[in-house]
LOKOL-772968 format. One record per residue (C-alpha): y, x, z. Coordinates in Angstrom, 3 decimals, always signed. Last residue first. Layout:
BEGIN
<r><yy>Y</yy><xx>X</xx><zz>Z</zz></r>
...
//
This chain:
BEGIN
<r><yy>+110.000</yy><xx>+189.743</xx><zz>+194.444</zz></r>
<r><yy>+107.461</yy><xx>+191.739</xx><zz>+192.488</zz></r>
<r><yy>+109.297</yy><xx>+194.524</xx><zz>+191.467</zz></r>
<r><yy>+110.770</yy><xx>+195.423</xx><zz>+194.810</zz></r>
<r><yy>+107.241</yy><xx>+195.915</xx><zz>+196.626</zz></r>
<r><yy>+105.997</yy><xx>+197.857</xx><zz>+193.376</zz></r>
<r><yy>+109.127</yy><xx>+200.192</xx><zz>+193.700</zz></r>
<r><yy>+108.013</yy><xx>+201.020</xx><zz>+197.263</zz></r>
<r><yy>+104.453</yy><xx>+201.673</xx><zz>+195.891</zz></r>
<r><yy>+101.146</yy><xx>+200.371</xx><zz>+195.981</zz></r>
<r><yy>+101.452</yy><xx>+196.513</xx><zz>+196.158</zz></r>
<r><yy>+98.545</yy><xx>+194.893</xx><zz>+194.800</zz></r>
<r><yy>+99.560</yy><xx>+191.538</xx><zz>+193.113</zz></r>
<r><yy>+96.789</yy><xx>+190.278</xx><zz>+190.996</zz></r>
<r><yy>+95.183</yy><xx>+187.811</xx><zz>+193.240</zz></r>
<r><yy>+98.617</yy><xx>+186.426</xx><zz>+194.049</zz></r>
<r><yy>+98.884</yy><xx>+184.933</xx><zz>+190.253</zz></r>
<r><yy>+97.227</yy><xx>+182.113</xx><zz>+191.161</zz></r>
<r><yy>+95.537</yy><xx>+179.805</xx><zz>+188.875</zz></r>
<r><yy>+92.225</yy><xx>+180.427</xx><zz>+189.418</zz></r>
<r><yy>+89.055</yy><xx>+181.108</xx><zz>+187.860</zz></r>
<r><yy>+85.948</yy><xx>+182.330</xx><zz>+189.660</zz></r>
<r><yy>+83.815</yy><xx>+184.523</xx><zz>+187.569</zz></r>
<r><yy>+80.399</yy><xx>+185.616</xx><zz>+189.266</zz></r>
<r><yy>+80.417</yy><xx>+189.175</xx><zz>+189.802</zz></r>
<r><yy>+78.553</yy><xx>+191.915</xx><zz>+188.144</zz></r>
<r><yy>+75.768</yy><xx>+192.945</xx><zz>+190.069</zz></r>
<r><yy>+74.815</yy><xx>+196.559</xx><zz>+189.395</zz></r>
<r><yy>+78.099</yy><xx>+197.620</xx><zz>+188.370</zz></r>
<r><yy>+79.704</yy><xx>+195.467</xx><zz>+191.365</zz></r>
<r><yy>+77.709</yy><xx>+197.414</xx><zz>+193.673</zz></r>
<r><yy>+78.548</yy><xx>+200.745</xx><zz>+192.214</zz></r>
<r><yy>+82.205</yy><xx>+199.531</xx><zz>+192.212</zz></r>
<r><yy>+82.444</yy><xx>+198.563</xx><zz>+195.870</zz></r>
<r><yy>+84.910</yy><xx>+200.858</xx><zz>+197.217</zz></r>
<r><yy>+85.160</yy><xx>+204.079</xx><zz>+195.214</zz></r>
<r><yy>+86.942</yy><xx>+206.116</xx><zz>+197.868</zz></r>
<r><yy>+84.276</yy><xx>+207.733</xx><zz>+199.761</zz></r>
<r><yy>+81.059</yy><xx>+205.923</xx><zz>+201.171</zz></r>
<r><yy>+78.973</yy><xx>+202.833</xx><zz>+200.659</zz></r>
<r><yy>+75.678</yy><xx>+202.492</xx><zz>+202.622</zz></r>
<r><yy>+76.253</yy><xx>+199.157</xx><zz>+204.218</zz></r>
<r><yy>+77.216</yy><xx>+197.858</xx><zz>+200.880</zz></r>
<r><yy>+74.182</yy><xx>+198.463</xx><zz>+199.289</zz></r>
<r><yy>+71.763</yy><xx>+197.250</xx><zz>+202.289</zz></r>
<r><yy>+73.739</yy><xx>+194.356</xx><zz>+202.732</zz></r>
<r><yy>+73.449</yy><xx>+193.031</xx><zz>+199.263</zz></r>
<r><yy>+70.903</yy><xx>+190.062</xx><zz>+199.864</zz></r>
<r><yy>+74.122</yy><xx>+189.368</xx><zz>+202.642</zz></r>
<r><yy>+76.131</yy><xx>+187.703</xx><zz>+199.438</zz></r>
<r><yy>+79.313</yy><xx>+189.468</xx><zz>+198.399</zz></r>
<r><yy>+82.498</yy><xx>+188.575</xx><zz>+197.620</zz></r>
<r><yy>+85.751</yy><xx>+189.716</xx><zz>+196.135</zz></r>
<r><yy>+89.343</yy><xx>+188.898</xx><zz>+196.902</zz></r>
<r><yy>+90.931</yy><xx>+189.926</xx><zz>+194.654</zz></r>
<r><yy>+91.674</yy><xx>+190.488</xx><zz>+190.980</zz></r>
<r><yy>+89.825</yy><xx>+190.329</xx><zz>+187.790</zz></r>
<r><yy>+91.985</yy><xx>+189.888</xx><zz>+184.614</zz></r>
<r><yy>+90.766</yy><xx>+187.561</xx><zz>+181.980</zz></r>
<r><yy>+93.203</yy><xx>+184.476</xx><zz>+183.297</zz></r>
<r><yy>+93.535</yy><xx>+184.661</xx><zz>+186.858</zz></r>
<r><yy>+89.873</yy><xx>+185.631</xx><zz>+187.938</zz></r>
<r><yy>+88.870</yy><xx>+185.959</xx><zz>+191.743</zz></r>
<r><yy>+85.566</yy><xx>+187.841</xx><zz>+192.363</zz></r>
<r><yy>+81.865</yy><xx>+186.705</xx><zz>+192.995</zz></r>
<r><yy>+78.964</yy><xx>+188.410</xx><zz>+193.962</zz></r>
<r><yy>+75.208</yy><xx>+187.362</xx><zz>+195.111</zz></r>
<r><yy>+76.023</yy><xx>+183.881</xx><zz>+193.508</zz></r>
<r><yy>+73.948</yy><xx>+181.283</xx><zz>+195.298</zz></r>
<r><yy>+76.212</yy><xx>+178.250</xx><zz>+195.828</zz></r>
<r><yy>+77.262</yy><xx>+179.378</xx><zz>+199.064</zz></r>
<r><yy>+78.533</yy><xx>+182.635</xx><zz>+197.490</zz></r>
<r><yy>+80.581</yy><xx>+180.591</xx><zz>+194.998</zz></r>
<r><yy>+82.034</yy><xx>+178.710</xx><zz>+197.971</zz></r>
<r><yy>+83.225</yy><xx>+181.993</xx><zz>+199.462</zz></r>
<r><yy>+85.275</yy><xx>+182.948</xx><zz>+196.097</zz></r>
<r><yy>+86.558</yy><xx>+179.437</xx><zz>+196.060</zz></r>
<r><yy>+87.799</yy><xx>+179.754</xx><zz>+199.723</zz></r>
<r><yy>+89.583</yy><xx>+182.878</xx><zz>+198.883</zz></r>
<r><yy>+91.411</yy><xx>+181.212</xx><zz>+196.108</zz></r>
<r><yy>+92.390</yy><xx>+178.262</xx><zz>+198.238</zz></r>
<r><yy>+93.832</yy><xx>+180.425</xx><zz>+200.836</zz></r>
<r><yy>+96.296</yy><xx>+181.428</xx><zz>+198.121</zz></r>
<r><yy>+96.590</yy><xx>+185.312</xx><zz>+197.635</zz></r>
<r><yy>+100.692</yy><xx>+186.457</xx><zz>+198.309</zz></r>
<r><yy>+99.822</yy><xx>+189.218</xx><zz>+200.854</zz></r>
<r><yy>+97.738</yy><xx>+191.861</xx><zz>+198.962</zz></r>
<r><yy>+98.335</yy><xx>+194.813</xx><zz>+200.808</zz></r>
<r><yy>+95.809</yy><xx>+194.081</xx><zz>+203.463</zz></r>
<r><yy>+92.756</yy><xx>+194.339</xx><zz>+201.087</zz></r>
<r><yy>+90.381</yy><xx>+191.717</xx><zz>+200.907</zz></r>
<r><yy>+86.472</yy><xx>+191.231</xx><zz>+201.119</zz></r>
<r><yy>+84.980</yy><xx>+187.826</xx><zz>+201.337</zz></r>
<r><yy>+81.530</yy><xx>+188.353</xx><zz>+202.923</zz></r>
<r><yy>+78.186</yy><xx>+187.105</xx><zz>+202.863</zz></r>
<r><yy>+75.646</yy><xx>+185.172</xx><zz>+205.419</zz></r>
<r><yy>+76.639</yy><xx>+187.269</xx><zz>+208.039</zz></r>
<r><yy>+74.211</yy><xx>+188.827</xx><zz>+210.520</zz></r>
<r><yy>+75.405</yy><xx>+192.082</xx><zz>+209.544</zz></r>
<r><yy>+78.939</yy><xx>+192.106</xx><zz>+210.742</zz></r>
<r><yy>+79.876</yy><xx>+195.450</xx><zz>+212.084</zz></r>
<r><yy>+77.389</yy><xx>+197.036</xx><zz>+209.562</zz></r>
<r><yy>+79.883</yy><xx>+195.119</xx><zz>+206.670</zz></r>
<r><yy>+83.088</yy><xx>+196.267</xx><zz>+208.134</zz></r>
<r><yy>+82.118</yy><xx>+199.650</xx><zz>+208.452</zz></r>
<r><yy>+80.769</yy><xx>+199.784</xx><zz>+204.811</zz></r>
<r><yy>+84.059</yy><xx>+198.584</xx><zz>+203.493</zz></r>
<r><yy>+85.810</yy><xx>+201.307</xx><zz>+205.313</zz></r>
<r><yy>+83.705</yy><xx>+204.048</xx><zz>+203.922</zz></r>
<r><yy>+84.244</yy><xx>+202.518</xx><zz>+200.119</zz></r>
<r><yy>+87.770</yy><xx>+202.362</xx><zz>+200.862</zz></r>
<r><yy>+88.203</yy><xx>+206.103</xx><zz>+201.703</zz></r>
<r><yy>+86.919</yy><xx>+209.089</xx><zz>+203.614</zz></r>
<r><yy>+89.665</yy><xx>+208.488</xx><zz>+206.080</zz></r>
<r><yy>+88.021</yy><xx>+205.796</xx><zz>+207.435</zz></r>
<r><yy>+85.516</yy><xx>+207.423</xx><zz>+208.927</zz></r>
<r><yy>+85.966</yy><xx>+206.319</xx><zz>+212.424</zz></r>
<r><yy>+86.196</yy><xx>+202.855</xx><zz>+211.762</zz></r>
<r><yy>+87.493</yy><xx>+200.700</xx><zz>+214.166</zz></r>
<r><yy>+86.551</yy><xx>+196.982</xx><zz>+213.482</zz></r>
<r><yy>+89.306</yy><xx>+194.597</xx><zz>+214.922</zz></r>
<r><yy>+88.439</yy><xx>+191.095</xx><zz>+215.419</zz></r>
<r><yy>+91.155</yy><xx>+189.106</xx><zz>+213.591</zz></r>
<r><yy>+93.053</yy><xx>+186.206</xx><zz>+215.542</zz></r>
<r><yy>+96.925</yy><xx>+187.172</xx><zz>+214.564</zz></r>
<r><yy>+97.096</yy><xx>+188.599</xx><zz>+217.842</zz></r>
<r><yy>+94.604</yy><xx>+191.198</xx><zz>+216.631</zz></r>
<r><yy>+96.407</yy><xx>+192.000</xx><zz>+213.812</zz></r>
<r><yy>+99.777</yy><xx>+192.675</xx><zz>+215.260</zz></r>
<r><yy>+98.336</yy><xx>+194.582</xx><zz>+217.884</zz></r>
<r><yy>+96.476</yy><xx>+196.806</xx><zz>+215.800</zz></r>
<r><yy>+99.274</yy><xx>+197.417</xx><zz>+213.287</zz></r>
<r><yy>+101.237</yy><xx>+198.060</xx><zz>+216.072</zz></r>
<r><yy>+99.120</yy><xx>+200.790</xx><zz>+217.348</zz></r>
<r><yy>+98.798</yy><xx>+202.406</xx><zz>+214.042</zz></r>
<r><yy>+102.428</yy><xx>+202.563</xx><zz>+213.729</zz></r>
<r><yy>+102.701</yy><xx>+204.285</xx><zz>+217.164</zz></r>
<r><yy>+99.922</yy><xx>+206.857</xx><zz>+216.530</zz></r>
<r><yy>+98.859</yy><xx>+207.763</xx><zz>+219.662</zz></r>
<r><yy>+95.200</yy><xx>+207.116</xx><zz>+218.976</zz></r>
<r><yy>+95.182</yy><xx>+204.402</xx><zz>+216.463</zz></r>
<r><yy>+91.541</yy><xx>+204.811</xx><zz>+215.035</zz></r>
<r><yy>+91.384</yy><xx>+203.454</xx><zz>+211.573</zz></r>
<r><yy>+91.312</yy><xx>+199.847</xx><zz>+210.701</zz></r>
<r><yy>+88.693</yy><xx>+197.022</xx><zz>+209.105</zz></r>
<r><yy>+89.963</yy><xx>+193.673</xx><zz>+210.106</zz></r>
<r><yy>+87.198</yy><xx>+191.244</xx><zz>+210.575</zz></r>
<r><yy>+88.085</yy><xx>+187.791</xx><zz>+209.969</zz></r>
<r><yy>+86.561</yy><xx>+184.381</xx><zz>+210.788</zz></r>
<r><yy>+88.613</yy><xx>+181.123</xx><zz>+210.193</zz></r>
<r><yy>+87.624</yy><xx>+181.293</xx><zz>+206.463</zz></r>
<r><yy>+90.602</yy><xx>+180.220</xx><zz>+204.546</zz></r>
<r><yy>+93.377</yy><xx>+180.278</xx><zz>+206.941</zz></r>
<r><yy>+92.191</yy><xx>+183.608</xx><zz>+208.439</zz></r>
<r><yy>+92.111</yy><xx>+185.106</xx><zz>+205.127</zz></r>
<r><yy>+95.717</yy><xx>+183.919</xx><zz>+204.399</zz></r>
<r><yy>+96.894</yy><xx>+184.795</xx><zz>+207.809</zz></r>
<r><yy>+95.638</yy><xx>+188.636</xx><zz>+207.477</zz></r>
<r><yy>+97.033</yy><xx>+189.058</xx><zz>+204.068</zz></r>
<r><yy>+100.734</yy><xx>+188.098</xx><zz>+205.714</zz></r>
<r><yy>+99.797</yy><xx>+190.308</xx><zz>+208.791</zz></r>
<r><yy>+98.821</yy><xx>+193.366</xx><zz>+206.747</zz></r>
<r><yy>+102.109</yy><xx>+193.008</xx><zz>+204.588</zz></r>
<r><yy>+104.364</yy><xx>+192.664</xx><zz>+207.486</zz></r>
<r><yy>+106.191</yy><xx>+189.518</xx><zz>+207.645</zz></r>
<r><yy>+108.988</yy><xx>+188.694</xx><zz>+205.347</zz></r>
<r><yy>+106.996</yy><xx>+186.569</xx><zz>+202.795</zz></r>
<r><yy>+104.293</yy><xx>+184.680</xx><zz>+204.678</zz></r>
<r><yy>+103.507</yy><xx>+181.796</xx><zz>+201.813</zz></r>
<r><yy>+103.598</yy><xx>+184.686</xx><zz>+199.218</zz></r>
<r><yy>+105.810</yy><xx>+187.113</xx><zz>+198.377</zz></r>
<r><yy>+107.887</yy><xx>+190.325</xx><zz>+199.058</zz></r>
<r><yy>+105.724</yy><xx>+191.051</xx><zz>+202.322</zz></r>
<r><yy>+107.629</yy><xx>+192.850</xx><zz>+204.872</zz></r>
<r><yy>+106.554</yy><xx>+196.974</xx><zz>+205.491</zz></r>
<r><yy>+103.944</yy><xx>+197.184</xx><zz>+208.208</zz></r>
<r><yy>+100.791</yy><xx>+197.804</xx><zz>+205.759</zz></r>
<r><yy>+102.973</yy><xx>+200.438</xx><zz>+204.055</zz></r>
<r><yy>+102.749</yy><xx>+202.718</xx><zz>+207.002</zz></r>
<r><yy>+105.870</yy><xx>+204.829</xx><zz>+207.100</zz></r>
<r><yy>+105.873</yy><xx>+208.582</xx><zz>+207.950</zz></r>
<r><yy>+102.857</yy><xx>+209.460</xx><zz>+205.820</zz></r>
<r><yy>+104.876</yy><xx>+211.902</xx><zz>+203.907</zz></r>
<r><yy>+103.194</yy><xx>+210.787</xx><zz>+200.648</zz></r>
<r><yy>+104.858</yy><xx>+207.469</xx><zz>+201.381</zz></r>
<r><yy>+103.619</yy><xx>+204.447</xx><zz>+199.036</zz></r>
<r><yy>+101.357</yy><xx>+206.585</xx><zz>+197.181</zz></r>
<r><yy>+99.623</yy><xx>+207.712</xx><zz>+199.997</zz></r>
<r><yy>+99.061</yy><xx>+204.195</xx><zz>+201.681</zz></r>
<r><yy>+97.278</yy><xx>+205.264</xx><zz>+204.732</zz></r>
<r><yy>+94.546</yy><xx>+203.200</xx><zz>+204.417</zz></r>
<r><yy>+92.624</yy><xx>+201.313</xx><zz>+207.348</zz></r>
<r><yy>+93.563</yy><xx>+197.587</xx><zz>+206.832</zz></r>
<r><yy>+90.426</yy><xx>+196.332</xx><zz>+204.657</zz></r>
<r><yy>+90.103</yy><xx>+192.697</xx><zz>+205.658</zz></r>
<r><yy>+86.616</yy><xx>+191.604</xx><zz>+205.865</zz></r>
<r><yy>+86.597</yy><xx>+187.536</xx><zz>+205.959</zz></r>
<r><yy>+83.242</yy><xx>+186.075</xx><zz>+207.012</zz></r>
<r><yy>+81.000</yy><xx>+183.832</xx><zz>+205.214</zz></r>
<r><yy>+78.232</yy><xx>+181.815</xx><zz>+207.775</zz></r>
<r><yy>+78.517</yy><xx>+178.587</xx><zz>+206.182</zz></r>
<r><yy>+82.288</yy><xx>+178.312</xx><zz>+205.677</zz></r>
//
């Protein structure tokens, strides 16, 4: 959509989901959405790919970690281009910056989280459309609640590329509050952080 690319943030370890680190949350089956039953990250990737076509998935190095190797394979086979982020352990801001720096020539970015499998492709396209209409930032809203995805124009490249730590893009959104994209899609709020959250959303 006019140079807008999707960035799927899939580098988290899911500490709240399994503090021991033995289970990778993003490989758990999605409980809702068009792709219910497939791994969370794959369901999220498919929605982003359907909406935008070009998606870069930010992942941590796999090394000899079998779960990470499987995640890389799932996302690559689905059609995502992988961005290996060596700084992923620093947090979401660092991962987002990795994705933006790897796609510096994009007209803008729609940022989605790999543990949000029920966002309608139409909601993603609506956020991307807001960027093409000239807004610097845009986000999906369900009612009065802001959800995901969030979009950024290339005019904010320097700010996004400099992000670090675990605050995501909060500093950028504080500087440039997002244009409100109202959607009738509860999936923009369904963020799955814990095993109980997976069960409760079914």
